[in-house]
ROFI-764618 format. One record per residue (C-alpha): y negated, z, x negated; residue in one letter. Coordinates in steps of 0.25 Angstrom, whole numbers, plus 5000, padded with zeros to 4 digits. Example, Ala and Ser with C-alpha at 12.3 -4.5 7.8 and 13.67 -1.06 7.14 Angstrom:
501850314951A/500450294945S/
This chain:
502150915018M/503350835010R/503550884995R/504450814985M/505550884977R/506050864966R/507350804970D/506750684978G/506750764991T/505550805000T/505150955007I/504350955021S/503451065024S/502751095035P/502151235028H/501951215014K/502451095003K/502551204993H/503051304997F/504651345001K/504351435012I/505151565018A/505351625031R/506151715039T/507151705048T/507351805060N/506751905050S/507851875040K/507351835025I/507551695024T/507651695008F/506951555005L/505851584994V/505451454987F/504451424977S/503151354976S/503251214969R/501751164968F/501251014962N/500151084956S/500251014944Y/500150874951L/498550904956N/498251004943Q/498151134951A/497351224944Q/497851354936T/497451484943I/497651614938T/499051714940T/498151824941S/499051924951M/498852054950T/497452044957T/497551954969S/498951954974L/498251964988K/498751985000P/500252014995T/501252025006C/500852175010D/499552125014E/499752015021L/498551965029P/498351955042P/499051825049G/500051815037F/500851695043P/502351715046L/502551575049Q/502351455039P/501151385045R/501251255053S/501551145045P/499951085046S/499551195036H/499251125024M/499251195008R/497851225007S/497351224994E/497451354984S/496251444983K/496751474968G/496551644970T/496951734958A/498251754963H/498651614967D/499651634954F/500651524961W/499551404955K/499551474943H/500951394941Y/500651264946Q/500151194934E/501251174924R/500951204910P/501251054904L/499851004913D/499151054903A/499450944894I/499850834903F/498750874914R/497550924906P/496250944911K/495550984898S/496150914883V/495550974870A/496050864858V/496050934846I/495850864833G/494950764841A/494350664833S/493550524833E/494150494819K/494750344822Q/496250354821G/496350514824S/497250554834V/496150634839G/495250544841R/496450454850T/496850594856L/495250604861I/495150464864W/496350454873N/496050564882L/494650484884L/495050364888R/496250404896S/495450524905P/496550634911F/495350714919G/495350814908G/494250854897T/494450834884I/493850914872Y/493950864857P/494350964848I/493850934832N/493651014821S/492450964815N/491151044821P/490350914818L/491150844828R/490550874840K/491150754848N/492250674852I/492050524858F/490850594864G/491650734869I/491150854864P/492050904852C/492351034848Y/493051114835T/494051214843K/494651204856I/493951334857Q/492651284858E/493151224872V/493251334879T/492251394873E/491251304877Q/491451354893S/491151494889R/489651454882Y/489251364893K/489551464904G/490651394911N/491251474922D/492451394920V/493151404906P/493651274898I/495051264898T/495951164889I/497151114896D/497651034884L/497351014870A/497950894860I/497950944846I/497750844836A/497550924821V/498550934809P/499751014812A/499251144803K/497851154813A/498851134826V/499151304825K/497651344825A/497351234837V/498451294846M/497751424844Q/496551364849D/497051314860C/497951444865V/496651524863E/495751434873V/496851414882G/497451284881V/498651264890R/499351124883G/499351054869A/499650944862I/499950944848I/499750794842I/499850864828S/501150824819A/501650904808G/502451024813F/503951044814K/504250894811E/503550944797T/504551044793G/504751204792E/503151234791D/502851124803G/503851184813A/503151314808R/501951284812L/502351224825E/502851354831R/501651424828E/500951334835I/501851334844Y/501951504846E/500351474849I/500551394858A/501551464867R/500851594866E/499651534871G/500451464883R/500051304876V/500951204879R/501051104868V/501550964867V/501950904851G/501550934844P/501750794834N/501550704848C/500850604852L/500250674865G/500350654880V/499750574891M/499650594905N/499550434911P/499350504924I/498250584921T/497750494910G/498050604899L/498050524884N/498250644875A/498950564864T/498550484853F/499150354858A/498450234860N/498450214875N/498850304888L/500250264896A/500050214908K/500450304922P/501950294926G/502950384930N/503950404916V/503550514907A/503750494892F/504050584883V/504150594868S/504450654855Q/504050544847S/502550484847G/502750354844A/503850344855M/502650374863C/501650274859T/502650164858S/503150194872I/501750214876L/501250074871D/502449984878W/502250074890S/500950014892L/501449874889H/502549884900A/501649944910N/502550074911V/501850204914G/501950354911F/501750474919S/501550574906S/501850524890F/502150634881I/502350644865S/503150774865I/502950784850G/503950874843S/504050994855M/503451124849M/503251174865D/503151064876V/504650994875N/505450924883W/505851024893G/504351044895D/503850904897I/505250854905I/504850974916Y/503450934915Y/503650774918L/504750824929G/503750904937D/502750784935D/502650694948H/502350574940N/503350574929T/504650494936K/505450494923A/505350544909I/505750464897A/506050534884I/506050514870Y/506650624862M/506750674847E/507250814849T/507650894862I/506951024857G/507251144868D/508651084874A/508651174885R/507351144889S/507451004887F/508850994896M/508151094908S/506951004908A/507750854909A/508750914920A/507950964930E/507050834929V/508050724926A/508450764940M/507250694946T/506550624932K/507450514924P/507250584910I/507450474899I/507650504883V/507750434872I/508250524862K/508450474847P/509050534836G/510650484839K/510750454824T/510750584814E/509650494806Q/508850474821A/508950634823A/508450674810A/507150584812A/507050644825A/507050794818S/506050764808S/505150684819H/505050804829T/505650914818G/506650954830S/508150924828M/508550804834A/509950864841G/511450794844R/511250664851D/512750674859D/512150804862V/510950754868L/511550654875D/512250764882A/511050854884A/510350724891F/511550684901K/511550824904R/510150834909C/510050694915G/509250634904V/509350474902L/509550434887R/509050314881V/509450284866S/508250164865K/506750164865I/507050034873R/507750114884E/506650214886V/505550124888F/506550034896E/506950174904I/505250214906V/504950074911E/506050094921L/505850234924L/504350194926G/504450084935K/505750094943Q/506650194951P/507850254947R/509150174952P/510050254962K/511250184954G/511850104944R/511849974953H/510949854947L/510649734953T/510449624944I/509749494946V/509649374938T/509349234935N/510349214923A/511749254922G/511749314908G/510849414910P/511449474922G/512749494914V/511949564902I/511349624913S/512649684918T/513349714906D/512349814901A/512249884916L/513849904917I/513649954902E/512650044905S/513350104916G/512650024928G/513349934937R/512949804946L/512649824959A/513549764971W/512949664979L/513249694994S/513549585003D/512249605011D/511549574997I/512449464993M/512149405007K/510549425003Q/510749344989L/511349224994N/510449205004E/509349174994I/510249144980L/511049024977P/512249004980S/512749034965H/512149164962W/513049254956S/513249334969H/513549464962S/512649564953N/512149514945P/511349434956I/511149294945D/510249214955I/510149094946L/509149034936G/508248974945D/508049094954A/506649094959T/505649224958P/505849224975S/507449224972T/507349334963Y/506249414972A/507349394983K/508649444976V/507849564970V/507249624984E/508749604990I/509349674977A/508349794980A/508849814993Q/510349824988D/510849964992S/512049934981H/510949904970S/510050004960D/509449924954G/508849784951I/508849704938L/508149574940I/508449484927V/507749344924L/507949254913T/506849144910P/507449014914Q/506748884918S/506648904933M/506249044932T/504949104933D/504749244930P/503449274932S/503549244946A/505049314945T/504349434942A/503249454953K/504349434964G/505149534957I/504049614958A/503549594971E/505149644976V/505049764967A/503649794974R/504349794987K/505749874984V/505149964972G/505750114971G/507250064977R/507950034965K/507249984950P/507149854948I/507149804932L/506949654928A/507349574915S/506549454913W/507049394901M/506449314892G/505049304884G/503649254887K/504149184900D/504549314907V/503449394901A/502549384913E/503649414921G/503949544915R/502449574915A/502549564932I/503749644933L/503249774921D/502049754932A/502849764943A/503749904939G/505049824935I/505449834921P/505749724914T/506749724901Y/507049604892D/508449594893Y/509249634906P/510249714899D/509149804896S/508749824912A/510249854916S/510349964905E/508950024909M/509350024924F/510750104920S/510050194913F/509350234925M/510350244933W/511150334924K/510050444925H/510250454939S/511850454938A/511850554926N/511050644934L/511950634947S/513050684938Q/512350794932L/512250864943Y/513450824953E/513950954958T/515151024949P/516451034956R/516751174954W/516051304948C/516251354936S/517051464932D/516551604930M/517451654916H/517451804916P/518351794903E/517351724895S/516851874891L/517951894881C/517251764873V/516051844869D/517151944862A/517651834855I/516451784851I/515951934848A/517351954839S/517151824832A/515651854828Q/515852004824D/516951944813S/515951844808G/516851744813R/516251604821T/517551524822I/518451584833L/519951574832T/520751474840E/521151584850L/519751644851E/519351514855S/520551484865K/520151644872Q/518851604873I/519151474880L/520051524888Q/518951644894A/518151514899Y/519451454907G/519851354898I/521451344895P/522051364881C/523251344875V/523951474874P/523551534859T/524051644852V/523851714839L/524651724827A/524451794813H/525951774808S/527051664807A/527851764814D/527051784826E/526651644828A/528051594828A/528151724839A/527051674846V/527551524846A/528951564852C/528151644864K/527251524867L/528551414867G/528451304857Y/528151214853P/526551274848V/525451254840A/525051344828V/523551344823K/522651404814I/521851574818N/520751554810S/519351614811H/518751504800T/519451374803I/519251294816T/519851164814H/521351214812K/521851054810T/520951034798D/521951154791V/523151124797G/522951244806G/523751174818V/525351164819K/525751104830L/527151084839N/527851204832L/529151234838N/529751344831S/529551464825S/529651434811D/528751314814Q/527651404818V/527851494806K/527951374796D/526451314806A/525951464804F/526151464788Y/525651314785D/524251354793I/524151474785Q/524451394773H/523651294777A/522451384779V/522451474767E/522551344759N/521251304765K/520451424766F/520951574765T/521951664770K/520751734780D/520651594787D/521951614791F/522351714805L/523551664810G/523951554819V/523851534834T/525151484841V/524951394854Q/526051324862P/525951174861M/525251094873V/525850984878E/524850864877V/525650754883K/524650664891D/523550784889A/522050744882Y/521350824871E/520050854873L/518950924867I/518051024874V/516951104863G/515551134862A/514651154850S/513151184848P/511951084847D/510651114839D/509951084852Q/510751074865F/511651214861G/512951194866P/513751064870V/514951024876I/515850934869L/517150874879F/517950734873G/519250694868S/519850804860G/520850834848G/520950804833S/520250684835L/519050724843V/518050674833E/518650554831V/518650514846Y/517250564848Q/517650554864D/516750684867T/515550714876A/514550824876L/513850904887A/512851014887L/513451164894P/513451214903P/514351124911L/514951104926N/516051004930S/515150894932N/514650914918L/515850924913A/516550814920H/515250714914L/515450774901M/516950714901M/516550584906K/515650534896Q/516950554886T/518250454884K/519250554888I/518750554901Y/519350434906K/520850474902A/520750624909L/520450554921K/521950484917G/522350354911V/523550284908R/524450364916G/524150494911R/523650594922S/522150634923A/521750774918V/521250874925D/519750834925I/519150954933A/519951054925A/519350984912V/517850984918E/518051144922K/518451184908L/517451104901I/516551184911V/517251324907N/516951274893F/515351254895S/515351394899H/516051454887L/514951374878V/513751414887M/514251564888E/514451584872N/513451484868W/512851584860A/514251604854G/515151504852I/514451384844K/515551294845E/516951274855I/517951164855E/519351154863I/519951044855N/520950984861P/520851004876L/522250964882L/522050924895A/523050844904S/523350844918S/523750964920D/523251044910S/522051094901L/522151184888I/521351204876A/522251184865L/521451224852D/519951284853A/518851314843R/517651424844V/516451424834I/515251544833L/514051544831H/513651624820E/513351774824T/511851744818S/511851624827Q/512051674840N/510951784843M/510551754858V/509351814865V/509651764879D/510051644884D/508951574881V/508251614868A/509151634857L/509151644842V/509551554829K/510251444830S/511251464844V/510651344852I/510751374866R/511151274878P/510451184882A/510751204897I/510651354900R/512051414905P/512351464920Y/511751594921P/512951684923T/512251804922G/511951794936Y/513251794941D/513551924950Q/513951974963S/513052064972W/513252124985V/512152094995S/511552185007K/512652165017K/513652195007G/514052025003K/514352024987V/513451904984I/513851814970L/512551784964I/512451674952R/511651534946A/511951434955I/512851324949M/513051164951P/514251214958E/513551274970D/513151144976E/514151154987P/513751294989L/512251264990I/512651154999V/513451265007D/512351345006F/511251265016H/512351245027K/511951395028R/510651395027V/509851405040S/508751275046E/507851395045E/508051415031S/508151265028V/506951245034Y/506151375027T/506751325014R/506551165015F/505151155024F/506051065034S/507451065040D/507951005027M/509450935031K/510651015025Y/510950885018E/509750875011D/509751035006R/511151005000T/511150874994S/511750854982H/510350804973N/509650924978R/510751034976L/510950964962T/509551024958R/509751154967V/511151184959C/511151134946H/510351234937V/509851214924D/509751384923Y/508651354912D/507751324922R/507951394935D/509151484941I/509851484954A/510551604958L/511551584971V/512151694980A/513551664984L/514451754994D/515151824985G/516251854996E/516451694999K/516451664985C/517751694982S/518351574992D/517851434996S/516851495005Q/515851524993C/514451545000K/513251524993L/512251625000V/510851614992A/510151544981A/509051584973A/508251514961R/507151544951L/506551414946T/505751404935K/504451324934R/504051224924H/503251284914G/502851404917V/503751544918D/503951564933V/504851524942A/505151494957E/505951584966F/506751524977S/508051604986I/508751554999L/509751625005V/510651575017T/510351655031D/511451725033A/511351815019Y/509851815020Q/509451965020G/510652015011Q/509952024998G/510351904991I/509051834990G/508251964984S/509551994973K/509351824969L/507951844968L/508151974960R/509051884951E/507951784948L/506851864945I/507851954934Q/508151804931H/506551774928A/506151884921K/507451834912T/506851714910E/505351764906G/504851704917L/503451754922H/503551744938A/504351694950I/503551644962E/503951604977A/503351574989V/503751635004V/503251605018L/502551735023P/503351755035S/504551785023N/504351925022R/505451955019S/505651865005M/504451925004I/504752045004H/506052004994V/505151954983M/504152064985E/505352174981K/505652094969E/504152104963G/503451974969F/502051974972E/501851904986C/500451824988I/500151765003Y/499551635000D/498851605013K/498351475009D/499851435007E/500251505017G/501451575009V/501851705001V/501951684986K/502851764978Q/502551784963Y/503551874952L/502851924941N/503951934932L/502951984921K/503751934909C/503652004895S/504651924888K/504151814881L/504751674883R/505451614872D/504551484867P/505851404868S/505951404880I/504951304888Q/504351354902L/504751284913R/504351234928R/504951184938F/504251104950T/505251124960E/506251244965P/507651204967I/507951284979C/509251314986I/
């Protein structure tokens, strides 16, 4: 059997395709316990009770006779489950949102036969597009006995009561309720749905938070009812959802979308209907078609996770007006975008458009430049035009993604070829190089005066046969990543016959690389376009549009590869940063929100950021004495708790070369402040040595909060004209060296930093490190620090030093923090969860070895590579179900998913030999991971310890740490699967409270830990579920 991983590779299993297994080696425990993963949502497996108290037999202490100690033979196949009460595993097979997208029973509340009503359209759409389920119309009019011949009910409770009256053994259950009643009636309807156990709801009705505070209050009340009843809700104010694969049309649109492999999600119902109408004409299909509305409950993160798990969905296109839960979106998008492209059109770039979006959804639109930074960080491709969404959706639905930026253009006219080339180059693409072999093949079939270069101009009299032969040759070119075919209607041209020939070639070479076409013209080429559309070849009116679409596609892959490059060095820890808490607390205790320059620089220095020496002086004589000690020339600056922009008040004096000049500067600053403010605003001056600025660049590094994404880091050209130059880039923290480098590359000053016009290059690595340390400062103090800025940061070939710094704190009433994920008032948490330093610890193993334990980092990829060198063949076979090659286990694509962890999704702990960590021979000896499932509060556990370090208690220690993490996160359970032969691992997990169940049908031992959490989940934190655990 073979199983496809999320990264595209497969696993061969001679035993069980659904389980990762474990066994003993020479009576020593091999810590290889891996979690189970089912694809049951594909076949709609039934939900089974999770009662565990009476049916956990046999336990591991009561194993039956003949209990297998070795895996069964390769011929053993997974048998069908008997559905026993203790089979808790299958309780988690179905995803909560399946009730909405794959329902077996649907109640339409507000159903009607009234012409032109939403209720009529909903019922009619469900009837004319069979989805394999039962429909229950609900209409409050007691005189209404049926709708379209279907029995009608006045309340949803009547549906479930019917089964009891008729004595049915199996009660009627309703998966999905579609609610189309006035907004004020929705609250009572939702309560009814909770009472009968409805699992999903779509609220079509409008009139909630988009109408004002009263509507927002009503929406919150409905959400609380749904949350308590565990009902997942799409909407309100939405069109509904379609699943063209199953035939479900739970919308009031006119038609059902065609089946396809692209999912479309929109906050605008009108955008949905427009895309739908276009898709039917353009022969484009969808795997899902979703109007998400104002996201009362189900948000972007939930939808993206669900579509990421959906094997029918190959790409996701989104029309977004507001982001909602930023952390949920970032987590889901970052995971799914690694395997499926996500394209977003996000309007609201202007203030007026942002206001319109806010009034439409009742939510804030957010700063556009911050949104751009967020999309780049999680690998999402953003477009700005509706046309581009249509075109990219078509391209994604019909053609594979290009592997690179090189395009081959085939044309019968020179002008369109030139236009195509311009558009390609301007959008970041490149023309493919024609190799000698390709040139030879083309010379054999083309006239002697063809272009002999790319674009391949095959001249105006090119026949359909010539077109087909050239495209077939280009498709075999290894230097080309895609083909654009341009046709202009000339007297010798046959657009339809040419299209048929191209379609035939595409069928032969389909799937290797994208093929695009531009049949330029009107009615003369209409038939040819239709032929190409039917063959799955996207056609464009103009060739420059086709070139741009190609570039959009390769940019997605390129952006992802850059995001997940291995950082060059591990981040430094900053023990001195503890003093920052004291500085912030002291300022807040005195009622201040502005730190002095001296305090600001002390904070920077605590995180390893070099600052110019700064000494405080309270009098003119003291300032002169300090200047003599530091050495002339010096700078004198105001010291104040209330004034931040010193130059605006004349509070900066430079290049002072004597004690008299220093004293005069002191008095000048004092008088200037007292004239514009008060005496209390002047608290002395700071004296600093002047720093040589020859050949040094002035940079700015800062951070400020965004209303949706929390702290945002800025880098760019600094100095007093920073607002004039507008040469800055944004990024969401935390950052590593690679992400810092990508942010720097977005600025114009970056080119100068590499050396220009005879000036020496700046130490780019040093600037990267400073930015990374700065991001640590921001992430570790985001609840206290509101804004922080270094301007200017002087950068030269031999130095890097902060000349000035400014820090503004949150109001003390704002920075109340419950914990890392739940906070109150207006301090916005970071959109990306920070590195969990709380796990960093030293621990002594049973053999007395000092083991360092911490969370995994992207920088650990080289350590993981070395780790796999020290794993035995037996362990490799046990882990991967086959003798997986070392090169495959340590490929960068695979280790990207291992090392780049979103700590809001899962946690991976690594253990390092502490005795080796002080030198270059640092050894990683164990790794364990806890992965949250999408949609349920359950996590999967996996662990691997190298052979030489087994039996020292490392596995038990890591397991205990992960159990504590699960409790802190409010998870309900942890699960894993072990082979019966791995008695040692079974014993270790039993000691930690896991329940052990032998499944004779599966031939495995299932481990389950009920955490019995009493902690209520924060309603702002959405449940998540994962489809593929990433084990080391």
